[in-house]
Every structure is written in structure tokens, then in C-alpha cells.
Backbone as a printed PyTorch tensor [residue, N CA C, xyz], in Angstrom:
tensor([[[ 12.7940,  -9.6020, 117.1630],
         [ 11.3710, -10.4230, 117.5570],
         [ 10.5410, -10.6400, 116.8370]],

        [[ 10.2880, -11.0330, 116.5210],
         [  9.2810, -11.6960, 115.2870],
         [  8.0820, -11.1210, 115.6380]],

        [[  8.1480,  -9.8560, 115.4980],
         [  5.7080, -10.1160, 115.3390],
         [  4.9540, -10.3990, 114.5060]],

        [[  4.0360, -11.1570, 115.5240],
         [  3.4940, -11.6630, 115.0240],
         [  2.0630, -11.6580, 114.0320]],

        [[  1.7570, -11.7030, 113.1250],
         [  1.1400, -11.3490, 111.8570],
         [ -0.3060, -12.3800, 112.1130]],

        [[ -1.3190, -11.7980, 112.4170],
         [ -2.6580, -12.7760, 112.3700],
         [ -3.3890, -13.2850, 111.3660]],

        [[ -3.4400, -12.2660, 110.3100],
         [ -3.9950, -13.0100, 109.3830],
         [ -2.9830, -13.8960, 109.0580]],

        [[ -2.1630, -14.1880, 108.3030],
         [ -0.6290, -14.2080, 107.6350],
         [ -0.8220, -16.3920, 108.5090]],

        [[ -1.0090, -16.2930, 109.8770],
         [ -1.3980, -17.4110, 110.1990],
         [ -2.6170, -18.4060, 110.2090]],

        [[ -3.5940, -17.1330, 110.4390],
         [ -4.7450, -17.7960, 110.1010],
         [ -5.3590, -18.4390, 108.8860]],

        [[ -4.7510, -17.5620, 107.9490],
         [ -5.0080, -18.3020, 106.1930],
         [ -4.0470, -19.5150, 106.3790]],

        [[ -2.4900, -19.0900, 106.9520],
         [ -1.7230, -20.0290, 106.4430],
         [ -2.3140, -21.5410, 107.4890]],

        [[ -3.0050, -21.6410, 108.6320],
         [ -3.7750, -22.7510, 109.0850],
         [ -4.5220, -23.0720, 108.4550]],

        [[ -5.8210, -22.7180, 107.8390],
         [ -6.7760, -22.6400, 106.9520],
         [ -6.5960, -23.0130, 105.8570]],

        [[ -4.8260, -22.9230, 104.8310],
         [ -4.9360, -23.8170, 103.8640],
         [ -4.2540, -25.4790, 104.2600]],

        [[ -3.7720, -25.1180, 105.0920],
         [ -3.9800, -27.0780, 105.4390],
         [ -4.9770, -27.6420, 105.8840]],

        [[ -6.0000, -27.0130, 106.4940],
         [ -7.3070, -27.4230, 107.2010],
         [ -8.5170, -27.7200, 105.7970]],

        [[ -8.1440, -26.5040, 104.5940],
         [ -8.2380, -27.2280, 103.3180],
         [ -7.4970, -28.6740, 102.8120]],

        [[ -6.1490, -28.2220, 102.8060],
         [ -5.7240, -29.5540, 102.1000],
         [ -6.1070, -30.2590, 102.5890]],

        [[ -6.3990, -30.9560, 103.9010],
         [ -6.9750, -31.7550, 104.4380],
         [ -8.1420, -32.4790, 104.0270]],

        [[ -9.2020, -31.5530, 104.4030],
         [-10.6890, -31.8480, 103.4880],
         [-10.6690, -31.9390, 102.6970]],

        [[ -9.4650, -31.8900, 101.4500],
         [ -9.5730, -32.3060,  99.9520],
         [ -9.5270, -33.4500, 100.0220]],

        [[ -8.2630, -34.3170,  99.9870],
         [ -8.1880, -35.1460, 100.6140],
         [ -8.6500, -36.4910, 100.7020]],

        [[ -9.6610, -36.0710, 102.4140],
         [-10.7870, -36.4950, 102.0530],
         [-12.4400, -35.9070, 101.2150]],

        [[-12.4770, -35.1290, 100.7510],
         [-13.2640, -35.3560,  99.8380],
         [-12.9250, -36.3030,  98.4030]],

        [[-11.3820, -36.4360,  98.1890],
         [-10.8490, -37.1000,  96.9280],
         [-11.3720, -38.0790,  97.4320]],

        [[-11.0900, -38.7110,  98.5260],
         [-11.6490, -40.6630,  99.0550],
         [-12.7470, -40.8340,  98.6030]],

        [[-13.1780, -39.5940,  99.2460],
         [-14.7200, -40.1250,  98.5550],
         [-15.3750, -39.8790,  97.7800]],

        [[-14.1770, -39.4950,  96.4160],
         [-14.7830, -39.0740,  94.3890],
         [-15.3570, -38.1390,  94.6270]],

        [[-15.7490, -37.3100,  94.7880],
         [-15.6910, -35.6740,  94.9560],
         [-15.2900, -35.3720,  93.9790]],

        [[-14.4340, -35.4950,  93.5930],
         [-13.7720, -34.2420,  92.9220],
         [-13.5180, -33.2270,  92.7110]],

        [[-14.7460, -33.1720,  92.1150],
         [-15.0030, -31.7240,  90.6280],
         [-14.8010, -30.4410,  91.8090]],

        [[-15.4050, -30.5490,  93.2620],
         [-15.8640, -29.6530,  94.6210],
         [-13.9420, -29.9940,  95.3390]],

        [[-13.8890, -30.7890,  95.3580],
         [-12.2160, -30.8230,  96.3400],
         [-10.7340, -30.1730,  95.4060]],

        [[-11.5750, -29.7730,  94.0260],
         [-10.2410, -28.9080,  93.1560],
         [-10.3360, -27.7560,  93.1250]],

        [[-12.2510, -27.4230,  93.2780],
         [-12.5970, -25.7380,  93.2440],
         [-12.0770, -25.4360,  95.5960]],

        [[-12.7250, -25.9020,  96.0230],
         [-11.7440, -26.2480,  97.3250],
         [-10.6190, -25.9320,  97.0800]],

        [[ -9.6880, -26.7960,  97.3860],
         [ -8.7440, -26.5460,  97.1500],
         [ -7.2980, -25.4210,  96.6180]],

        [[ -8.1270, -24.9140,  95.7190],
         [ -8.0690, -23.6920,  94.5580],
         [ -7.7790, -22.4750,  95.1640]],

        [[ -9.2650, -22.6730,  96.2190],
         [-10.0140, -20.9150,  96.1290],
         [ -9.3860, -20.9540,  97.6410]],

        [[ -9.1890, -22.6580,  98.1150],
         [ -8.9290, -22.0970,  99.6890],
         [ -7.6600, -21.6280, 100.2930]],

        [[ -6.0580, -21.7500,  99.0720],
         [ -5.2770, -22.1330,  99.2350],
         [ -4.4920, -20.5230,  98.4320]],

        [[ -5.2550, -20.7450,  98.2580],
         [ -5.4820, -19.2610,  97.8060],
         [ -4.9460, -17.9220,  98.2990]],

        [[ -6.7320, -17.8180,  99.2050],
         [ -6.3130, -16.7420,  99.9690],
         [ -4.7410, -16.4770, 100.7630]],

        [[ -4.1330, -17.4440, 101.6240],
         [ -3.1400, -17.2910, 102.2140],
         [ -2.5160, -17.1070, 100.8090]],

        [[ -2.0500, -17.3300,  99.7810],
         [ -1.0060, -16.6550,  98.8920],
         [ -1.0970, -15.4080,  98.8620]],

        [[ -2.4360, -15.0750,  98.7550],
         [ -2.4790, -13.6300,  97.9390],
         [ -2.8810, -12.9350,  99.1780]],

        [[ -2.6390, -13.5890, 100.4550],
         [ -2.1130, -11.9920, 101.9580],
         [ -1.2810, -12.1460, 101.7980]],

        [[  0.1270, -13.8420, 101.8910],
         [  1.2660, -12.9340, 101.6480],
         [  1.9890, -12.7720, 100.7240]],

        [[  1.6590, -12.3530,  99.6550],
         [  1.8430, -11.6330,  98.5850],
         [  1.0750,  -9.6170,  98.5620]],

        [[  0.5900, -10.0240,  99.4430],
         [  0.4840,  -8.4740, 100.1530],
         [  1.0770,  -8.0250, 100.9370]],

        [[  2.2620,  -8.6790, 101.5140],
         [  2.9310,  -8.5460, 102.5040],
         [  4.3230,  -7.5810, 101.8320]],

        [[  4.1480,  -7.8160, 100.4810],
         [  5.3500,  -7.0760, 100.2940],
         [  4.6030,  -6.1290,  98.5720]],

        [[  3.6570,  -5.7900,  99.0370],
         [  2.6910,  -4.4110,  98.3590],
         [  4.3700,  -3.4620,  98.1540]],

        [[  3.6360,  -3.1020,  96.9410],
         [  4.8280,  -2.1810,  96.0270],
         [  3.9110,  -0.7360,  96.8800]],

        [[  2.5780,  -0.4180,  97.2430],
         [  1.5620,   0.8490,  97.5990],
         [  0.6090,   0.1980,  98.5950]],

        [[  0.1890,   1.3220,  99.7380],
         [ -1.4550,   0.5460,  99.5360],
         [ -2.2640,   0.5690,  99.0720]],

        [[ -1.6750,   1.3480,  97.8670],
         [ -3.2400,   0.8300,  97.0770],
         [ -2.7680,  -1.2570,  96.6650]],

        [[ -1.6630,  -1.5530,  95.7710],
         [ -1.5800,  -2.4730,  95.7130],
         [ -1.5390,  -4.2160,  96.8960]],

        [[ -0.9200,  -3.3790,  98.2990],
         [ -1.6540,  -4.4170,  99.0110],
         [ -2.9650,  -4.5290,  99.0430]],

        [[ -4.4970,  -3.5690,  99.4540],
         [ -5.5790,  -3.3890,  99.1090],
         [ -6.1310,  -4.2660,  98.1790]],

        [[ -5.6880,  -4.4680,  97.3390],
         [ -5.3390,  -4.8640,  95.6250],
         [ -5.9660,  -6.3470,  96.2940]],

        [[ -4.5970,  -6.7680,  96.8540],
         [ -4.5610,  -8.3710,  96.8600],
         [ -4.6440,  -8.4970,  98.8430]],

        [[ -5.0510,  -8.0650,  99.0870],
         [ -6.3400,  -8.0720,  99.9700],
         [ -7.4550,  -8.2520,  99.4180]],

        [[ -7.8440,  -7.7300,  98.4320],
         [ -9.3070,  -8.1010,  98.1420],
         [ -9.8490,  -8.9030,  96.7230]],

        [[ -8.2640,  -9.4140,  96.2520],
         [ -9.2010, -11.0080,  96.1200],
         [ -8.3090, -11.3390,  96.8120]],

        [[ -7.2740, -11.2550,  97.9600],
         [ -8.1510, -13.0780,  98.9260],
         [ -9.2420, -12.4740,  99.8880]],

        [[-10.0800, -11.9100,  99.5890],
         [-11.3980, -11.5460, 100.4220],
         [-12.4530, -12.5820,  99.2690]],

        [[-12.7180, -12.0160,  97.8530],
         [-13.3900, -12.6720,  97.1000],
         [-13.0380, -14.8110,  96.6990]],

        [[-11.7630, -15.2700,  97.5180],
         [-11.6300, -15.8350,  97.3090],
         [-11.7850, -17.0890,  98.2920]],

        [[-12.6930, -16.0250,  99.4390],
         [-12.7360, -16.1230, 101.0100],
         [-13.8550, -16.9580, 100.7860]],

        [[-15.1830, -15.1840,  99.8550],
         [-15.9240, -15.4190,  99.3320],
         [-16.9150, -17.0530,  98.8180]],

        [[-14.9700, -17.4530,  97.8300],
         [-15.6250, -18.6480,  96.4130],
         [-15.6420, -19.7170,  97.6520]],

        [[-14.5120, -19.9850,  98.3750],
         [-14.9080, -21.4100,  99.0660],
         [-15.2170, -21.3720,  99.8840]],

        [[-15.9200, -20.5820, 101.4240],
         [-17.2850, -20.0750, 101.5000],
         [-18.2780, -20.8250, 100.9490]],

        [[-18.1840, -20.6220,  99.3880],
         [-19.0180, -20.5650,  98.8510],
         [-19.3600, -22.4140,  98.9070]],

        [[-18.0880, -23.1630,  98.0160],
         [-17.9030, -24.2020,  98.3440],
         [-17.9190, -25.2080,  99.7440]],

        [[-17.8430, -24.4600, 100.8480],
         [-18.1990, -24.9960, 102.0150],
         [-19.3400, -25.0100, 102.4190]],

        [[-20.6220, -24.2580, 101.6160],
         [-21.8280, -24.4920, 101.8570],
         [-22.2560, -25.2580, 101.1740]],

        [[-21.7390, -25.8870,  99.4100],
         [-22.7030, -26.7550,  99.2900],
         [-22.3800, -27.8630,  99.8920]],

        [[-20.8540, -28.2690, 100.0110],
         [-20.8010, -29.4850, 100.9700],
         [-21.8570, -29.2100, 102.3180]],

        [[-21.9960, -28.4150, 103.2190],
         [-22.5420, -28.9990, 104.6700],
         [-24.1030, -28.3300, 103.9810]],

        [[-24.8040, -28.7290, 102.8900],
         [-25.8700, -28.5490, 102.6180],
         [-26.3210, -30.0720, 101.5330]],

        [[-25.4160, -30.3680, 101.3900],
         [-25.2850, -31.5480, 100.6250],
         [-25.8590, -33.0850, 101.1290]],

        [[-26.2910, -33.5870, 100.7210],
         [-26.4810, -35.0660, 101.0690],
         [-24.1990, -35.6810, 100.6830]],

        [[-24.3190, -37.1060, 101.0280],
         [-22.6320, -37.8030, 101.0120],
         [-21.9620, -37.2480, 101.0940]],

        [[-21.9540, -35.4590, 101.5410],
         [-20.7810, -34.7980, 101.9210],
         [-20.0620, -35.1840, 103.4500]],

        [[-18.8430, -34.7400, 103.1640],
         [-18.6440, -34.9150, 105.0370],
         [-18.9010, -33.1470, 105.9020]],

        [[-19.1340, -33.1430, 106.3150],
         [-19.5830, -31.4940, 107.1420],
         [-18.3790, -30.6750, 107.2130]],

        [[-18.4860, -29.6120, 107.0660],
         [-17.4270, -28.9610, 107.8230],
         [-17.3980, -27.8550, 108.0990]],

        [[-18.3450, -27.6890, 108.9890],
         [-18.3030, -26.5070, 110.6750],
         [-17.5180, -26.5850, 110.3380]],

        [[-16.2300, -26.8540, 110.9780],
         [-15.3800, -26.1980, 111.6850],
         [-14.5720, -24.9820, 110.9200]],

        [[-13.9870, -25.7730, 109.3600],
         [-13.5970, -24.3860, 108.0960],
         [-14.8080, -23.8440, 108.1230]],

        [[-16.3020, -24.0510, 108.2280],
         [-17.3170, -22.8090, 107.9880],
         [-16.6960, -21.5490, 108.9280]],

        [[-16.6900, -21.9310, 110.4420],
         [-16.1370, -21.0740, 111.3110],
         [-14.8360, -20.4520, 110.7170]],

        [[-13.5900, -21.1000, 110.7070],
         [-12.6450, -20.4930, 109.9880],
         [-12.4610, -19.3340, 109.2750]],

        [[-13.6900, -19.7780, 108.5570],
         [-13.3100, -18.4070, 106.8100],
         [-13.7990, -18.1080, 107.5230]],

        [[-15.0440, -17.7470, 108.7200],
         [-15.7860, -16.7360, 109.0110],
         [-14.7350, -15.7940, 109.8160]],

        [[-13.9840, -16.1350, 110.1880],
         [-12.8850, -15.8860, 111.1160],
         [-11.6350, -14.4510, 109.7550]],

        [[-11.2720, -15.4810, 109.1020],
         [-10.2390, -14.9350, 108.3080],
         [-11.1060, -13.2660, 107.6000]],

        [[-12.6960, -13.7030, 107.3280],
         [-13.0530, -12.6340, 106.0410],
         [-13.4770, -11.5080, 107.1540]],

        [[-13.7090, -11.9040, 108.5240],
         [-13.7450, -10.7400, 109.5960],
         [-13.2310, -10.0290, 109.5470]],

        [[-12.0400, -10.5450, 109.9430],
         [-10.3630,  -9.9870, 110.1000],
         [ -9.7780,  -9.2390, 108.8680]],

        [[-10.4600,  -9.8190, 107.6020],
         [ -9.5300,  -9.3730, 106.1740],
         [ -9.8700,  -7.6200, 105.9050]],

        [[-11.8390,  -7.9690, 106.0960],
         [-12.1410,  -6.9090, 106.5410],
         [-12.0850,  -6.1530, 106.5360]],

        [[-11.1100,  -6.0980, 107.9510],
         [-11.0220,  -4.5790, 108.7780],
         [ -9.6600,  -4.1390, 108.8080]],

        [[ -8.9240,  -5.0140, 107.9750],
         [ -7.6610,  -5.1560, 108.0170],
         [ -8.3400,  -3.4770, 106.5620]],

        [[ -8.7080,  -4.7410, 105.1740],
         [ -9.1970,  -3.4180, 104.1170],
         [ -9.9680,  -2.3840, 104.7020]],

        [[-10.8260,  -2.4750, 105.3220],
         [-11.3350,  -1.0790, 105.6760],
         [-10.2800,   0.1000, 105.9950]],

        [[ -9.2300,  -0.5370, 107.1520],
         [ -8.6290,  -0.0560, 107.4670],
         [ -7.6320,   1.2270, 106.1820]],

        [[ -7.0070,   0.2630, 105.7950],
         [ -6.4070,  -0.1010, 105.0080],
         [ -7.1550,   1.3800, 104.1910]],

        [[ -8.1250,   1.1710, 103.2250],
         [ -8.6240,   2.2080, 102.7190],
         [ -9.0940,   3.1540, 103.3450]],

        [[ -9.4150,   4.0550, 104.6060],
         [ -9.1420,   4.6580, 105.6170],
         [ -7.8240,   5.8750, 105.9050]],

        [[ -6.8330,   4.3100, 106.5280],
         [ -5.4780,   5.2160, 106.3940],
         [ -5.1690,   6.3450, 104.7160]],

        [[ -5.6380,   5.6060, 104.2230],
         [ -4.8640,   5.8740, 102.5930],
         [ -5.7460,   6.8180, 102.2280]],

        [[ -7.2560,   7.5850, 103.0160],
         [ -7.6840,   8.8100, 102.5730],
         [ -6.6720,   9.7080, 103.2820]],

        [[ -6.6410,   9.2030, 105.0740],
         [ -5.6500,  10.1950, 105.3990],
         [ -4.7280,  10.7450, 104.8930]],

        [[ -3.8840,   9.9070, 104.0080],
         [ -3.2270,  10.2550, 103.7540],
         [ -2.4100,  11.6590, 102.2400]],

        [[ -3.8940,  11.6140, 101.8020],
         [ -4.0910,  12.7690, 100.9840],
         [ -4.3940,  13.5330, 101.2320]]])
């Protein structure tokens, strides 16, 4: 039986939601923010997935840190949408990105701690 990987599932579901939100922005002719969100929002899961095949703990941590940076950027674009007039409200996506960032932070912290314990 395959073990559930919460961060993989969360980031994949988030990427699907970002695609839908980007399509909504495109339909409103909000192309610049839409493209930025699409790139950063789908990159989170891609980097997390890549981390699953890391060659070392350091490689794993580095890929997770990249995913965290993409999550920060995505949160920025979502906050711009939230506070701008004539943009759809991304409240649900902001809640999801907060959960992803918290989980990623725990993963990175525990991986760094485990790396130090190995030495």
C-alpha cells in the first residue's frame, strides 16, 4: 500500500486551483498577474515532487527551499489580487498557500535538524 504524502497532495491540488484561478483572471484580461501566478503557483508542487528524488538530504532541502520561495511569490501575487479592485477574491487560495508554507517550513526545519544529527 502506497503511503500518503500530504505535501505532494496539497501542492498538486493547489496547482489545479491556481490553474482555474489563472483562467478566471485571463477571462477578465488580467494577463500579467495570471501568468505570474500560473508560473509560481504550479512551480511549488513541481519542486516538491523533484525533491522526492533528491540525491542527498542537502539536495532535498535545497529543492524544498526553492518550493518555499515559489510559495512566497505566489502568496504575494494572491495578496495583490486580494487588495486590488476589479480582481476576484483569492481568499480560499490564500488559506491553502498558508497551509502549504507551514508544512514546508516544518519539513525544511526537521530535515535540517536531522542533517545536523547525522554529523
